[in-house]
C-alpha positions as CSV (number, residue, x, y, z in Angstrom):
1,M,0.0,-0.1,0.0
2,T,1.4,3.5,-0.9
3,S,1.4,6.1,1.8
4,F,1.1,9.8,1.1
5,Y,2.9,10.4,4.3
6,P,6.7,9.9,4.7
7,G,7.5,7.6,7.7
8,H,5.1,6.4,10.3
9,V,1.9,8.1,11.2
10,N,1.0,7.7,14.9
11,A,-2.4,7.6,16.6
12,T,-2.2,11.2,17.9
13,Q,-1.6,12.5,14.2
14,V,-4.6,10.5,13.0
15,G,-6.8,11.6,15.7
16,T,-5.8,15.2,15.2
17,Y,-6.5,15.0,11.7
18,F,-9.9,13.4,12.1
19,V,-11.0,16.1,14.7
20,C,-9.9,18.9,12.6
21,Q,-11.7,17.5,9.6
22,Y,-14.8,16.7,11.7
23,Y,-15.1,20.2,13.2
24,Q,-14.4,21.9,9.9
25,I,-17.3,19.9,8.3
26,L,-19.5,20.6,11.3
27,Q,-18.9,24.3,11.0
28,Q,-19.0,24.6,7.2
29,Q,-21.4,21.8,6.1
30,P,-23.4,20.7,9.1
31,D,-25.8,18.8,6.9
32,S,-22.9,16.5,5.9
33,V,-21.5,15.7,9.3
34,H,-23.6,12.4,9.5
35,Q,-21.3,10.9,6.9
36,F,-18.6,10.5,9.7
37,Y,-20.9,7.8,11.3
38,T,-22.0,4.3,10.2
39,N,-25.2,2.3,10.8
40,L,-23.6,0.9,13.9
41,S,-23.0,4.4,15.4
42,S,-25.2,5.9,18.2
43,M,-25.6,9.4,19.5
44,V,-27.2,10.9,22.5
45,R,-28.9,14.3,22.1
46,S,-29.8,16.5,25.1
47,D,-31.2,20.0,25.4
48,G,-31.0,20.1,29.1
49,A,-34.7,18.9,29.6
50,A,-35.0,16.0,27.2
51,T,-32.6,13.3,26.1
52,E,-32.8,11.3,22.9
53,S,-30.8,8.4,21.8
54,V,-30.5,7.5,18.1
55,Q,-28.6,4.7,16.3
56,G,-27.5,4.7,12.5
57,M,-26.3,7.3,10.1
58,L,-29.8,8.4,8.9
59,A,-31.1,8.7,12.4
60,I,-28.1,10.8,13.3
61,K,-28.7,13.0,10.3
62,D,-32.2,13.6,11.3
């Protein structure tokens, strides 16, 4: 497999890249952020009064 990066890429570098990309998409294209999730993903939303738990990419999108 060909790498675009010279040398070894460690977990911190991968995590930092992911977080930067996630928040950039969240800020610039919030309707697309669900694409970071899979059908096995789950999310809990809370507005302080009510809590909702959803599972799956499409449920997270909604």
